[in-house]
DSSP file (Angstrom, degrees, kcal/mol; ACC not computed):
  #  RESIDUE AA STRUCTURE BP1 BP2  ACC     N-H-->O    O-->H-N    N-H-->O    O-->H-N    TCO  KAPPA ALPHA  PHI   PSI    X-CA   Y-CA   Z-CA
    1    1 A M     >        0   0    0      0, 0.0     4,-2.4     0, 0.0     5,-0.2   0.000 360.0 360.0 360.0 -40.5  -36.6   36.7   22.9
    2    2 A K  H  >  +     0   0    0      1,-0.2     4,-2.8     2,-0.2     5,-0.2   0.899 360.0  52.2 -60.4 -39.9  -38.7   33.9   21.4
    3    3 A Y  H  > S+     0   0    0      2,-0.2     4,-3.0     1,-0.2     5,-0.3   0.932 108.7  49.8 -61.2 -46.4  -39.1   35.9   18.2
    4    4 A F  H  >>S+     0   0    0      2,-0.2     4,-2.2     1,-0.2     5,-1.4   0.921 113.7  45.1 -59.5 -46.6  -35.3   36.4   18.0
    5    5 A V  I  <>S+     0   0    0     -4,-2.4     5,-2.7     3,-0.2    -1,-0.2   0.936 117.7  44.1 -63.5 -47.1  -34.6   32.7   18.4
    6    6 A K  I  <5S+     0   0    0     -4,-2.8    -2,-0.2    -5,-0.2    -1,-0.2   0.890 122.8  35.2 -67.2 -40.6  -37.3   31.6   16.0
    7    7 A E  I  <5S+     0   0    0     -4,-3.0    -1,-0.2    -5,-0.2    -2,-0.2   0.703 135.1  13.3 -90.9 -21.6  -36.6   34.2   13.3
    8    8 A W  I  X5S+     0   0    0     -4,-2.2     4,-1.8    -5,-0.3    -3,-0.2   0.750 122.8  44.8-121.7 -52.7  -32.7   34.5   13.5
    9    9 A V  I  ><S+     0   0    0     -5,-1.4     4,-2.6     2,-0.2     5,-0.2   0.942 113.1  48.8 -68.0 -48.7  -31.0   31.8   15.5
   10   10 A V  H  ><S+     0   0    0     -5,-2.7     4,-2.5     1,-0.2     5,-0.2   0.934 113.0  46.3 -60.8 -48.9  -32.9   28.8   14.1
   11   11 A P  H  > S+     0   0    0      0, 0.0     4,-2.5     0, 0.0    -1,-0.2   0.894 113.7  49.4 -61.9 -37.8  -32.4   29.7   10.4
   12   12 A V  H  X S+     0   0    0     -4,-1.8     4,-2.4     2,-0.2    -2,-0.2   0.925 112.4  47.1 -66.6 -43.2  -28.7   30.5   11.0
   13   13 A V  H  X S+     0   0    0     -4,-2.6     4,-2.3     2,-0.2    -1,-0.2   0.913 113.5  48.6 -64.2 -42.8  -28.2   27.1   12.8
   14   14 A V  H  X S+     0   0    0     -4,-2.5     4,-2.3    -5,-0.2    -2,-0.2   0.917 111.4  50.0 -63.4 -43.6  -30.1   25.3   10.0
   15   15 A A  H  X S+     0   0    0     -4,-2.5     4,-2.3    -5,-0.2    -2,-0.2   0.913 111.3  48.5 -62.3 -43.6  -28.1   27.0    7.3
   16   16 A L  H  X S+     0   0    0     -4,-2.4     4,-2.5     1,-0.2    -1,-0.2   0.897 110.3  51.7 -63.3 -40.5  -24.8   26.2    9.0
   17   17 A A  H  X S+     0   0    0     -4,-2.3     4,-2.4     2,-0.2    -2,-0.2   0.909 110.1  49.1 -63.0 -41.8  -25.8   22.5    9.4
   18   18 A I  H  X S+     0   0    0     -4,-2.3     4,-2.6     2,-0.2    -2,-0.2   0.926 111.4  49.0 -63.2 -45.3  -26.7   22.3    5.7
   19   19 A V  H  X S+     0   0    0     -4,-2.3     4,-2.5     1,-0.2    -2,-0.2   0.920 112.0  48.9 -61.4 -44.3  -23.4   23.9    4.7
   20   20 A L  H  X S+     0   0    0     -4,-2.5     4,-1.7     2,-0.2    -1,-0.2   0.906 112.2  48.1 -63.5 -41.8  -21.5   21.5    6.9
   21   21 A L  H  X S+     0   0    0     -4,-2.4     4,-2.7     2,-0.2     5,-0.5   0.910 111.9  49.6 -65.1 -42.4  -23.4   18.5    5.5
   22   22 A L  H  X>S+     0   0    0     -4,-2.6     5,-3.4     1,-0.2     4,-2.0   0.926 112.6  47.6 -61.2 -44.4  -22.8   19.6    1.9
   23   23 A N  H  <5S+     0   0    0     -4,-2.5    -1,-0.2    -5,-0.2    -2,-0.2   0.803 117.2  43.0 -67.7 -28.5  -19.1   20.0    2.6
   24   24 A K  H  <5S+     0   0    0     -4,-1.7    -2,-0.2    -5,-0.2    -1,-0.2   0.871 130.0  17.7 -85.3 -38.1  -18.8   16.7    4.3
   25   25 A Y  H  <5S+     0   0    0     -4,-2.7    -3,-0.2    -5,-0.2    -2,-0.2   0.609 133.5  24.5-115.2 -14.8  -20.8   14.4    2.0
   26   26 A I  T  <5S+     0   0    0     -4,-2.0    25,-3.5    -5,-0.5    26,-0.6   0.742 119.6  28.4-119.8 -46.5  -21.3   16.1   -1.3
   27   27 A F  E   < -A   50   0A   0     -5,-3.4    -1,-0.4    23,-0.2     2,-0.3  -0.919  58.4-167.4-119.6 145.3  -18.5   18.6   -1.9
   28   28 A I  E     -A   49   0A   0     21,-1.8    21,-2.4    -2,-0.4     2,-0.5  -0.920  20.9-126.9-122.4 158.1  -14.9   18.7   -0.6
   29   29 A L  E     -A   48   0A   0     -2,-0.3     2,-0.4    19,-0.2    19,-0.2  -0.883  26.3-173.3-104.1 133.9  -12.5   21.6   -0.8
   30   30 A V  E     -A   47   0A   0     17,-2.4    17,-3.3    -2,-0.5     2,-0.5  -0.986  13.0-154.6-129.4 136.5   -9.1   21.0   -2.3
   31   31 A T  E     -A   46   0A   0     -2,-0.4    15,-0.2    15,-0.2    14,-0.1  -0.943  18.3-135.8-108.6 132.1   -6.1   23.3   -2.5
   32   32 A V        -     0   0    0     13,-2.4    12,-4.0    -2,-0.5    13,-0.3  -0.774  19.6-175.5 -91.1 119.2   -3.6   22.8   -5.3
   33   33 A P        +     0   0    0      0, 0.0     2,-0.2     0, 0.0    -1,-0.1   0.687  59.1  44.5 -89.9 -17.9    0.0   23.0   -4.1
   34   34 A T  S    S-     0   0    0      8,-0.1     3,-0.4     9,-0.0    10,-0.1  -0.680  77.1-115.6-125.4 174.7    2.0   22.6   -7.3
   35   35 A G  S >  S+     0   0    0     -2,-0.2     3,-1.5     1,-0.2    99,-0.2   0.108  75.6 114.9 -94.4  20.7    2.1   23.9  -10.9
   36   36 A S  T 3  S+     0   0    0      1,-0.3    95,-2.3    98,-0.2    94,-0.6   0.704  81.7  41.3 -67.3 -18.6    1.4   20.5  -12.5
   37   37 A M  T >> S+     0   0    0     -3,-0.4     4,-2.0     4,-0.3     3,-0.9   0.210  91.9 172.0-113.3  14.9   -2.0   21.7  -13.9
   38   38 A E  T <4  +     0   0    0     -3,-1.5    71,-0.2     1,-0.3     4,-0.1  -0.390  57.4  18.5 -60.7 139.5   -1.0   25.2  -15.0
   39   39 A T  T 34 S+     0   0    0     69,-0.1    -1,-0.3    92,-0.1     3,-0.2  -0.979 126.3  48.7-103.0  -3.2   -2.6   27.1  -16.7
   40   40 A A  T <4 S+     0   0    0     -3,-0.9     2,-0.4     1,-0.3    -2,-0.2   0.921 129.4  18.1 -63.3 -43.2   -6.0   25.6  -16.0
   41   41 A I  S  < S-     0   0    0     -4,-2.0    -4,-0.3    -6,-0.1    -1,-0.3  -0.997  79.8-154.3-133.1 127.2   -5.3   25.4  -12.3
   42   42 A M    >   -     0   0    0     -2,-0.4     3,-2.2    -3,-0.2   -10,-0.2  -0.641  35.6 -83.2-100.5 156.6   -2.6   27.5  -10.7
   43   43 A P  T 3  S+     0   0    0      0, 0.0    -1,-0.1     0, 0.0     3,-0.1  -0.339 118.1  24.7 -56.4 135.1   -0.7   26.8   -7.4
   44   44 A G  T 3  S+     0   0    0    -12,-4.0     2,-0.0     1,-0.3    -3,-0.0   0.273  85.4 142.1  91.7 -10.9   -2.8   27.9   -4.5
   45   45 A D    <   -     0   0    0     -3,-2.2   -13,-2.4   -13,-0.3     2,-0.5  -0.370  43.2-143.8 -61.7 142.2   -6.1   27.7   -6.3
   46   46 A R  E     -AB  31 160A   0    114,-2.4   113,-2.1   -15,-0.2   114,-1.1  -0.951  22.1-167.9-112.4 129.6   -8.9   26.4   -4.0
   47   47 A L  E     -AB  30 158A   0    -17,-3.3   -17,-2.4    -2,-0.5     2,-0.5  -0.875  23.6-134.7-124.1 145.7  -11.4   24.1   -5.7
   48   48 A Y  E     -AB  29 157A   0    109,-3.1   108,-2.4    -2,-0.3   109,-1.3  -0.852  26.0-160.8 -91.6 133.9  -14.8   22.6   -5.0
   49   49 A V  E     -AB  28 155A   0    -21,-2.4   -21,-1.8    -2,-0.5     2,-0.8  -0.972  14.6-133.5-120.2 128.8  -14.9   18.9   -5.9
   50   50 A N  E >   -AB  27 154A   0    104,-2.5   104,-1.2    -2,-0.5     3,-0.8  -0.715  17.7-173.7 -83.2 110.8  -18.2   17.1   -6.5
   51   51 A E  T 3  S+     0   0    0    -25,-3.5    -1,-0.2    -2,-0.8   -24,-0.1   0.600  78.8  70.4 -81.1 -11.6  -18.1   13.8   -4.6
   52   52 A L  T 3  S+     0   0    0    -26,-0.6    -1,-0.2   102,-0.1   101,-0.1   0.341  73.2 133.2 -84.8   8.3  -21.4   12.6   -6.1
   53   53 A F    <   -     0   0    0     -3,-0.8     2,-0.6    99,-0.3     3,-0.0  -0.312  51.1-143.7 -60.2 136.6  -19.5   12.2   -9.4
   54   54 A D    >   -     0   0    0      1,-0.1     3,-2.6    -2,-0.0     4,-0.3  -0.935   4.9-146.6-106.0 119.3  -20.1    9.0  -11.3
   55   55 A I  G >  S+     0   0    0     -2,-0.6     3,-1.4     1,-0.3    -1,-0.1   0.752  97.0  68.3 -57.7 -24.9  -17.0    7.8  -13.1
   56   56 A N  G 3  S+     0   0    0      1,-0.3    -1,-0.3    -3,-0.0    -3,-0.0   0.690  97.6  53.2 -67.8 -17.0  -19.3    6.3  -15.9
   57   57 A D  G <  S+     0   0    0     -3,-2.6    -1,-0.3     2,-0.1    -2,-0.2   0.443  85.6 119.9 -93.3  -1.8  -20.1   10.0  -16.8
   58   58 A A    <   -     0   0    0     -3,-1.4     2,-0.3    -4,-0.3    -3,-0.0  -0.297  46.8-158.4 -68.4 147.3  -16.4   10.9  -17.1
   59   59 A K    >   -     0   0    0     -2,-0.0     3,-2.2    21,-0.0    21,-0.2  -0.920  32.9 -91.3-121.8 150.7  -15.1   12.2  -20.4
   60   60 A R  T 3  S+     0   0    0     -2,-0.3    21,-0.2     1,-0.3     3,-0.1  -0.389 115.7  31.7 -57.7 132.3  -11.5   12.3  -21.6
   61   61 A G  T 3  S+     0   0    0     19,-2.8    -1,-0.3     1,-0.4    20,-0.1   0.264  84.0 137.7  99.3 -11.2  -10.0   15.6  -20.5
   62   62 A D    <   -     0   0    0     -3,-2.2    18,-3.1    18,-0.2     2,-0.7  -0.374  55.8-125.4 -64.1 146.9  -12.1   16.0  -17.3
   63   63 A I  E     +C   79   0A   0     92,-0.3    92,-2.4    16,-0.2     2,-0.3  -0.874  39.4 178.2 -97.0 118.4  -10.1   17.2  -14.3
   64   64 A L  E     -CD  78 154A   0     14,-2.4    14,-2.0    -2,-0.7     2,-0.4  -0.791  27.4-134.0-121.7 160.3  -10.6   14.8  -11.5
   65   65 A V  E     +CD  77 153A   0     88,-3.0    87,-2.3    -2,-0.3    88,-1.6  -0.946  36.6 156.0-112.7 135.8   -9.4   14.4   -7.9
   66   66 A F  E     -CD  76 151A   0     10,-1.9    10,-3.1    -2,-0.4     2,-0.4  -0.942  40.2-110.6-150.5 167.6   -8.2   11.0   -6.8
   67   67 A K  E     -C   75   0A   0     83,-2.2     2,-0.5    -2,-0.3     8,-0.2  -0.881  28.5-152.6-105.5 140.9   -6.0    9.2   -4.2
   68   68 A S  E > > -C   74   0A   0      6,-1.2     5,-2.0    -2,-0.4     3,-0.6  -0.947  17.3-153.7-117.2 129.3   -2.8    7.6   -5.4
   69   69 A D  G > 5S+     0   0    0     -2,-0.5     3,-1.1     1,-0.2    -1,-0.1   0.806  98.1  66.7 -62.6 -28.2   -1.1    4.6   -3.6
   70   70 A E  G 3 5S+     0   0    0     73,-0.3    -1,-0.2     1,-0.3    72,-0.0   0.851 105.7  38.8 -60.8 -36.9    2.1    6.0   -5.2
   71   71 A L  G X 5S-     0   0    0     -3,-0.6     3,-1.4     3,-0.2    -1,-0.3  -0.257 123.9 -91.2-115.6  44.7    2.0    9.1   -3.1
   72   72 A E  T < 5S-     0   0    0     -3,-1.1    -3,-0.2     1,-0.3    -2,-0.1   0.862  82.2 -56.4  53.2  45.3    0.8    7.7    0.3
   73   73 A E  T 3 <S+     0   0    0     -5,-2.0    -1,-0.3     1,-0.2    -4,-0.2   0.702  89.7 160.0  65.8  21.0   -2.9    8.3   -0.4
   74   74 A K  E <   -C   68   0A   0     -3,-1.4    -6,-1.2    -6,-0.5     2,-0.4  -0.441  47.0-108.7 -70.9 149.5   -2.5   12.0   -1.1
   75   75 A R  E     -C   67   0A   0     -8,-0.2     2,-0.3    -2,-0.1    -8,-0.2  -0.676  40.6-167.9 -78.2 129.5   -5.3   13.7   -3.0
   76   76 A L  E     -C   66   0A   0    -10,-3.1   -10,-1.9    -2,-0.4     2,-0.5  -0.896  16.7-148.4-119.8 150.4   -4.1   14.6   -6.5
   77   77 A V  E     +C   65   0A   0     -2,-0.3     2,-0.3   -12,-0.2   -12,-0.2  -0.970  38.1 141.2-118.7 114.1   -5.7   16.8   -9.2
   78   78 A K  E     -C   64   0A   0    -14,-2.0   -14,-2.4    -2,-0.5     2,-0.4  -0.904  50.7 -94.1-145.7 171.3   -5.0   15.7  -12.8
   79   79 A R  E     -CE  63 128A   0     49,-2.7    49,-2.0    -2,-0.3     2,-0.4  -0.765  38.7-116.3 -94.9 135.8   -6.6   15.4  -16.2
   80   80 A L  E     + E   0 127A   0    -18,-3.1   -19,-2.8    -2,-0.4    47,-0.2  -0.574  44.1 160.1 -72.4 121.0   -8.2   12.1  -17.2
   81   81 A I  E     +     0   0A   0     45,-3.0     2,-0.4    -2,-0.4    46,-0.2   0.791  54.3  32.9-108.8 -46.7   -6.3   10.7  -20.2
   82   82 A G  E     - E   0 126A   0     44,-1.6    44,-2.1     4,-0.1    -1,-0.3  -0.918  58.3-153.1-128.7 146.6   -7.1    7.0  -20.5
   83   83 A F    >   -     0   0    0     -2,-0.4     3,-1.9    42,-0.2    37,-0.2  -0.617  46.0 -68.1-106.1 164.6  -10.0    4.6  -19.8
   84   84 A P  T 3  S+     0   0    0      0, 0.0    38,-0.2     0, 0.0    -1,-0.1  -0.236 119.3  17.4 -53.8 136.6  -10.0    0.9  -18.9
   85   85 A G  T 3  S+     0   0    0     35,-2.3     2,-0.2     1,-0.3    37,-0.1   0.346  97.3 122.7  85.4  -6.6   -8.9   -1.3  -21.8
   86   86 A E    <   -     0   0    0     -3,-1.9    34,-2.5    35,-0.2     2,-0.5  -0.499  56.7-136.4 -88.5 157.6   -7.2    1.5  -23.8
   87   87 A T  E     -G  119   0B   0     32,-0.2    12,-3.2    -2,-0.2     2,-0.5  -0.971  21.0-167.4-110.5 123.5   -3.6    1.6  -24.9
   88   88 A V  E     -GH 118  98B   0     30,-2.8    30,-3.3    -2,-0.5     2,-0.5  -0.949   1.7-168.3-115.0 125.9   -2.0    5.1  -24.4
   89   89 A E  E     -GH 117  97B   0      8,-2.8     8,-2.8    -2,-0.5     2,-0.6  -0.962   5.7-161.6-116.8 127.7    1.3    5.9  -26.1
   90   90 A V  E     -GH 116  96B   0     26,-3.3    26,-2.0    -2,-0.5     6,-0.2  -0.933  15.4-150.7-105.2 123.3    3.3    9.0  -25.1
   91   91 A K    >   -     0   0    0      4,-2.9     3,-2.3    -2,-0.6    22,-0.2  -0.503  27.9-106.4 -91.4 162.7    5.8   10.0  -27.8
   92   92 A K  T 3  S+     0   0    0      1,-0.3    21,-2.0    -2,-0.2    -1,-0.1   0.818 120.4  58.5 -57.0 -34.1    9.1   11.7  -27.1
   93   93 A D  T 3  S-     0   0    0     19,-0.2    -1,-0.3     1,-0.1    19,-0.2   0.493 122.1-107.4 -77.0  -1.3    7.7   15.0  -28.6
   94   94 A G  S <  S+     0   0    0     -3,-2.3    -2,-0.1     1,-0.3    -1,-0.1   0.297  72.6 140.3  96.2  -9.1    5.0   14.8  -26.0
   95   95 A S        -     0   0    0     -5,-0.1    -4,-2.9     1,-0.0     2,-0.4  -0.390  41.3-143.9 -69.8 148.8    2.1   13.8  -28.3
   96   96 A V  E     -H   90   0B   0      7,-0.5     7,-3.4    -6,-0.2     2,-0.4  -0.940  10.7-163.7-118.5 133.9   -0.3   11.3  -26.9
   97   97 A Y  E     -HI  89 102B   0     -8,-2.8    -8,-2.8    -2,-0.4     2,-0.6  -0.969   5.5-158.1-120.0 131.8   -2.0    8.6  -28.8
   98   98 A I  E >  S-HI  88 101B   0      3,-3.0     3,-2.3    -2,-0.4   -10,-0.2  -0.942  82.9 -23.7-108.7 116.1   -5.1    6.6  -27.7
   99   99 A N  T 3  S-     0   0    0    -12,-3.2    -1,-0.2    -2,-0.6   -11,-0.1   0.869 130.9 -47.8  47.6  41.0   -5.4    3.3  -29.4
  100  100 A G  T 3  S+     0   0    0    -13,-0.3     2,-0.5     1,-0.2    -1,-0.3   0.283 116.4 111.4  89.4  -9.8   -3.4    4.7  -32.3
  101  101 A E  E <  S-I   98   0B   0     -3,-2.3    -3,-3.0     1,-0.0    -1,-0.2  -0.848  71.9-115.1-103.2 132.9   -5.3    8.0  -32.7
  102  102 A K  E     -I   97   0B   0     -2,-0.5     2,-0.4    -5,-0.2    -5,-0.3  -0.408  27.0-132.9 -66.6 133.5   -3.6   11.3  -31.7
  103  103 A L        -     0   0    0     -7,-3.4     2,-0.6    -2,-0.1    -7,-0.5  -0.751  11.4-133.6 -88.7 129.0   -5.2   13.1  -28.8
  104  104 A D        +     0   0    0     -2,-0.4     3,-0.1    -9,-0.1    -9,-0.0  -0.752  30.3 173.5 -82.5 117.8   -5.9   16.8  -29.2
  105  105 A E    >   +     0   0    0     -2,-0.6     3,-1.5     1,-0.1    -1,-0.1  -0.665  12.6 164.4-128.2  75.9   -4.7   18.5  -26.0
  106  106 A P  T 3  S+     0   0    0      0, 0.0    -1,-0.1     0, 0.0    -2,-0.0   0.694  76.2  62.5 -66.6 -16.6   -4.9   22.3  -26.4
  107  107 A Y  T 3  S+     0   0    0     -3,-0.1   -67,-0.3     2,-0.0     2,-0.2   0.565  81.4 103.5 -83.9 -10.5   -4.6   22.6  -22.6
  108  108 A V    <   -     0   0    0     -3,-1.5     2,-0.4    23,-0.1    23,-0.2  -0.522  54.2-159.2 -80.4 138.9   -1.0   21.1  -22.5
  109  109 A T  B     -j  131   0C   0     21,-2.0    23,-0.8   -71,-0.2    -2,-0.0  -0.951  68.1  -8.6-115.4 138.5    2.0   23.2  -22.0
  110  110 A N  S    S-     0   0    0     -2,-0.4    -1,-0.2    22,-0.1   -16,-0.1   0.923  71.2-178.4  46.6  69.2    5.6   22.2  -23.0
  111  111 A A        +     0   0    0     -3,-0.2    -1,-0.1   -18,-0.2    -2,-0.0   0.616  34.7 119.7 -79.6 -13.9    4.7   18.5  -23.7
  112  112 A E        +     0   0    0    -19,-0.2     2,-0.2     1,-0.1   -19,-0.2  -0.169  38.7  99.6 -57.1 144.5    8.2   17.2  -24.6
  113  113 A G        -     0   0    0    -21,-2.0     2,-0.2   -22,-0.2    -1,-0.1  -0.777  66.3 -11.2 179.2-133.4    9.4   14.4  -22.3
  114  114 A I        -     0   0    0     -2,-0.2     2,-0.4   -21,-0.1   -20,-0.2  -0.553  52.2-127.0 -95.5 159.0    9.7   10.6  -22.2
  115  115 A S        +     0   0    0     -2,-0.2     2,-0.3   -22,-0.1   -24,-0.2  -0.899  41.1 152.0-105.6 139.4    8.1    8.0  -24.5
  116  116 A K  E     -G   90   0B   0    -26,-2.0   -26,-3.3    -2,-0.4     2,-0.4  -0.989  35.1-136.0-161.7 152.6    6.1    5.3  -22.9
  117  117 A I  E     -G   89   0B   0     -2,-0.3     2,-0.4   -28,-0.2   -28,-0.2  -0.969  17.0-165.5-119.8 134.8    3.2    2.9  -23.6
  118  118 A F  E     -G   88   0B   0    -30,-3.3   -30,-2.8    -2,-0.4     2,-0.7  -0.973  10.2-165.0-120.0 130.1    0.4    2.2  -21.1
  119  119 A N  E     -G   87   0B   0     -2,-0.4   -32,-0.2   -32,-0.2    -2,-0.0  -0.929  25.0-143.4-111.1 104.2   -2.1   -0.7  -21.3
  120  120 A I        -     0   0    0    -34,-2.5   -35,-2.3    -2,-0.7     3,-0.1  -0.526  11.2-138.4 -78.6 122.5   -4.8    0.3  -18.9
  121  121 A P    >   -     0   0    0      0, 0.0     3,-1.2     0, 0.0   -35,-0.2  -0.245  36.9 -75.2 -73.1 165.8   -6.3   -2.6  -16.9
  122  122 A E  T 3  S+     0   0    0      1,-0.2     3,-0.1   -38,-0.2   -39,-0.0  -0.268 117.6  16.3 -58.9 145.7  -10.0   -2.9  -16.3
  123  123 A K  T 3  S+     0   0    0      1,-0.2    25,-2.5    -3,-0.1     2,-0.3   0.732 108.4 104.7  60.4  26.1  -11.5   -0.6  -13.6
  124  124 A H  E <   -K  147   0D   0     -3,-1.2     2,-0.3    23,-0.2    23,-0.2  -0.934  51.4-159.9-132.5 157.4   -8.4    1.6  -13.8
  125  125 A Y  E     -K  146   0D   0     21,-2.0    21,-2.8    -2,-0.3     2,-0.4  -0.887  13.0-130.5-135.2 163.0   -7.7    5.0  -15.3
  126  126 A L  E     -E   82   0A   0    -44,-2.1   -45,-3.0    -2,-0.3   -44,-1.6  -0.962  22.1-171.6-122.0 134.1   -4.7    7.0  -16.4
  127  127 A F  E     +E   80   0A   0     17,-0.5    11,-1.5    -2,-0.4     2,-0.3  -0.971   6.2 179.6-129.7 138.4   -4.1   10.7  -15.4
  128  128 A F  E     -E   79   0A   0    -49,-2.0   -49,-2.7    -2,-0.4     2,-0.2  -0.930  27.8-118.0-127.9 156.8   -1.5   13.3  -16.5
  129  129 A G        -     0   0    0     -2,-0.3   -92,-0.2   -51,-0.2     3,-0.2  -0.535  20.3-127.3 -84.2 161.5   -0.9   16.9  -15.5
  130  130 A D  S    S+     0   0    0    -94,-0.6   -21,-2.0     1,-0.2     2,-1.6   0.860 103.7  61.3 -77.4 -37.3   -1.3   19.7  -18.1
  131  131 A N  B >> S-j  109   0C   0    -95,-2.3     3,-1.5     1,-0.2     4,-1.3  -0.618  76.1-175.5 -90.5  77.7    2.1   21.2  -17.4
  132  132 A R  T 34 S+     0   0    0     -2,-1.6     3,-0.2   -23,-0.8    -1,-0.2   0.768  72.5  54.8 -55.6 -38.6    4.0   18.1  -18.4
  133  133 A P  T 34 S+     0   0    0      0, 0.0    -1,-0.3     0, 0.0   -23,-0.1   0.836 119.6  34.4 -65.9 -27.7    7.6   19.1  -17.6
  134  134 A L  T <4 S+     0   0    0     -3,-1.5     2,-0.6   -99,-0.2    -2,-0.2   0.553  96.3 102.1 -99.2  -9.6    6.6   19.9  -14.0
  135  135 A S     <  -     0   0    0     -4,-1.3     2,-1.1    -3,-0.2    -6,-0.1  -0.657  54.8-158.6 -87.9 120.0    4.0   17.2  -13.5
  136  136 A F        +     0   0    0     -2,-0.6     2,-0.2     3,-0.1  -100,-0.1  -0.815  47.6 136.6 -89.7  97.5    4.9   14.2  -11.5
  137  137 A D    >>  -     0   0    0     -2,-1.1     3,-2.6    -5,-0.1     4,-0.8  -0.465  69.6 -52.8-132.0-162.6    2.1   12.0  -12.9
  138  138 A A  T 34 S+     0   0    0    -11,-1.5     3,-0.2     1,-0.3   -10,-0.1   0.727 121.0  71.1 -55.5 -25.5    1.5    8.5  -14.2
  139  139 A R  T 34 S+     0   0    0      1,-0.2    -1,-0.3   -12,-0.2   -11,-0.1   0.764 111.9  29.2 -62.5 -23.1    4.3    8.8  -16.7
  140  140 A Y  T <4 S+     0   0    0     -3,-2.6    -1,-0.2     3,-0.1    -2,-0.2   0.477  97.2 104.8-116.4  -6.6    6.7    8.5  -13.8
  141  141 A W     <  -     0   0    0     -4,-0.8    -4,-0.0    -3,-0.2     4,-0.0  -0.450  64.8-139.5 -79.7 150.0    4.9    6.4  -11.2
  142  142 A E  S    S+     0   0    0      1,-0.3    -1,-0.1    -2,-0.1    -4,-0.0   0.858 108.3  38.2 -69.1 -36.8    5.7    2.8  -10.5
  143  143 A K  S    S+     0   0    0      1,-0.1    -1,-0.3    -3,-0.0   -73,-0.3  -0.805  75.4 170.6-113.7  86.2    1.9    2.2  -10.3
  144  144 A P        +     0   0    0      0, 0.0   -17,-0.5     0, 0.0     2,-0.4   0.652  49.6  83.6 -76.8 -14.3    0.6    4.4  -13.0
  145  145 A Y        -     0   0    0    -19,-0.1     2,-0.5    -7,-0.1   -19,-0.2  -0.747  66.5-146.5 -99.1 136.2   -3.0    3.2  -13.0
  146  146 A I  E     -K  125   0D   0    -21,-2.8   -21,-2.0    -2,-0.4   -78,-0.1  -0.863  20.0-124.7-102.6 124.8   -5.6    4.6  -10.6
  147  147 A E  E >   -K  124   0D   0     -2,-0.5     3,-1.8   -23,-0.2     4,-0.4  -0.335  19.2-120.1 -65.1 146.4   -8.3    2.2   -9.4
  148  148 A E  G >  S+     0   0    0    -25,-2.5     3,-1.5     1,-0.3    -1,-0.1   0.865 113.4  59.1 -52.9 -39.8  -11.9    3.3  -10.0
  149  149 A S  G 3  S+     0   0    0    -26,-0.3    -1,-0.3     1,-0.3   -25,-0.1   0.654  98.4  60.0 -68.5 -14.8  -12.5    3.2   -6.2
  150  150 A K  G <  S+     0   0    0     -3,-1.8   -83,-2.2   -83,-0.1     2,-0.5   0.507  78.4 104.1 -90.6  -6.3   -9.7    5.8   -5.6
  151  151 A I  E <   - D   0  66A   0     -3,-1.5   -85,-0.3    -4,-0.4   -96,-0.1  -0.678  47.5-176.4 -82.0 123.6  -11.4    8.4   -7.7
  152  152 A I  E     -     0   0A   0    -87,-2.3     2,-0.3    -2,-0.5   -99,-0.3   0.894  48.0 -66.8 -89.1 -46.0  -13.0   11.0   -5.4
  153  153 A G  E     - D   0  65A   0    -88,-1.6   -88,-3.0  -101,-0.1     2,-0.4  -0.988  49.8 -72.4 174.1-177.0  -14.8   13.4   -7.7
  154  154 A N  E     -BD  50  64A   0   -104,-1.2  -104,-2.5    -2,-0.3     2,-0.4  -0.825  41.2-114.0-108.3 146.7  -14.6   16.0  -10.4
  155  155 A V  E     +B   49   0A   0    -92,-2.4   -92,-0.3    -2,-0.4  -106,-0.2  -0.616  42.2 162.4 -75.4 126.8  -13.4   19.6  -10.1
  156  156 A I  E     +     0   0A   0   -108,-2.4    12,-0.7    -2,-0.4     2,-0.3   0.668  54.0  19.4-119.0 -24.8  -16.3   21.9  -10.8
  157  157 A F  E     -BF  48 167A   0   -109,-1.3  -109,-3.1    10,-0.2     2,-0.6  -0.992  51.7-145.1-155.6 138.2  -15.6   25.3   -9.4
  158  158 A R  E     +BF  47 166A   0      8,-3.3     8,-2.5    -2,-0.3  -111,-0.2  -0.923  18.8 174.0-101.5 123.5  -12.7   27.5   -8.3
  159  159 A F  E     +     0   0A   0   -113,-2.1     6,-0.2    -2,-0.6  -112,-0.2   0.475  50.8  81.7-109.7  -3.3  -13.6   29.8   -5.4
  160  160 A F  E    S+B   46   0A   0   -114,-1.1  -114,-2.4     1,-0.2    -1,-0.3  -0.957  72.2  38.4-154.3 139.0  -10.2   31.3   -4.7
  161  161 A P  S >  S-     0   0    0      0, 0.0     3,-1.9     0, 0.0    -1,-0.2   0.492  78.1-139.4 -76.3 158.2   -8.4   33.5   -5.7
  162  162 A L  G >  S+     0   0    0      1,-0.3     3,-1.0     2,-0.2    -2,-0.1   0.789  98.9  60.6 -62.9 -29.7  -11.2   35.8   -6.3
  163  163 A N  G 3  S+     0   0    0      1,-0.2    -1,-0.3     0, 0.0    -3,-0.0   0.601 113.1  38.8 -75.4  -7.8   -9.9   37.2   -9.6
  164  164 A R  G <  S+     0   0    0     -3,-1.9    -1,-0.2     2,-0.0    -2,-0.2   0.156  84.0 141.6-121.1  16.8  -10.1   33.6  -11.0
  165  165 A I    <   +     0   0    0     -3,-1.0     2,-0.3    -6,-0.2    -6,-0.2  -0.291  36.1  68.0 -61.5 140.8  -13.3   32.5   -9.4
  166  166 A G  E    S-F  158   0A   0     -8,-2.5    -8,-3.3    -6,-0.0    -6,-0.1  -0.850  84.7 -22.7 143.1-176.5  -15.6   30.4  -11.7
  167  167 A K  E     -F  157   0A   0     -2,-0.3     2,-0.5   -10,-0.2   -10,-0.2  -0.345  57.3-129.9 -65.2 141.9  -16.0   27.1  -13.4
  168  168 A V              0   0    0    -12,-0.7  -105,-0.2     1,-0.1    -1,-0.1  -0.853 360.0 360.0 -98.1 125.7  -12.9   25.1  -14.1
  169  169 A D              0   0    0     -2,-0.5    -1,-0.1  -129,-0.2  -129,-0.1   0.394 360.0 360.0-103.8 360.0  -12.5   23.8  -17.7
């Protein structure tokens, strides 16, 4: 019996404890409920999000998870478009300009929509969905800028559905 406990029970308990700690403090699991990020992320996709992410390492186009005051602190998954201090202009044809330069967005589908200008304050960021006609994002929010402290992490891996398992770009 001692052998069984030492060789099987203890390793299994330790492994479960490690998985629980990783899920609680390093990675979170997020399920995407809408089509706002199609085709990069589909409704029902389940994602691992790295909470140890440093916003200073973020690049334009990264897919991040954050909480929005606009939507009662719900976790949202959107693409990072604008950084603190930048001016972002969205034209009627859907094209996006950062400080006057057109942003290349090969991941965007059906971009036509509203025209709007955003002046991003310090320690705030701007996020849009990829499927612009279906995405309720900063273009429509009363408070379009997300505080740095509200950013949870970056999406790193899709683990469900199994036919789409892998790194999220």
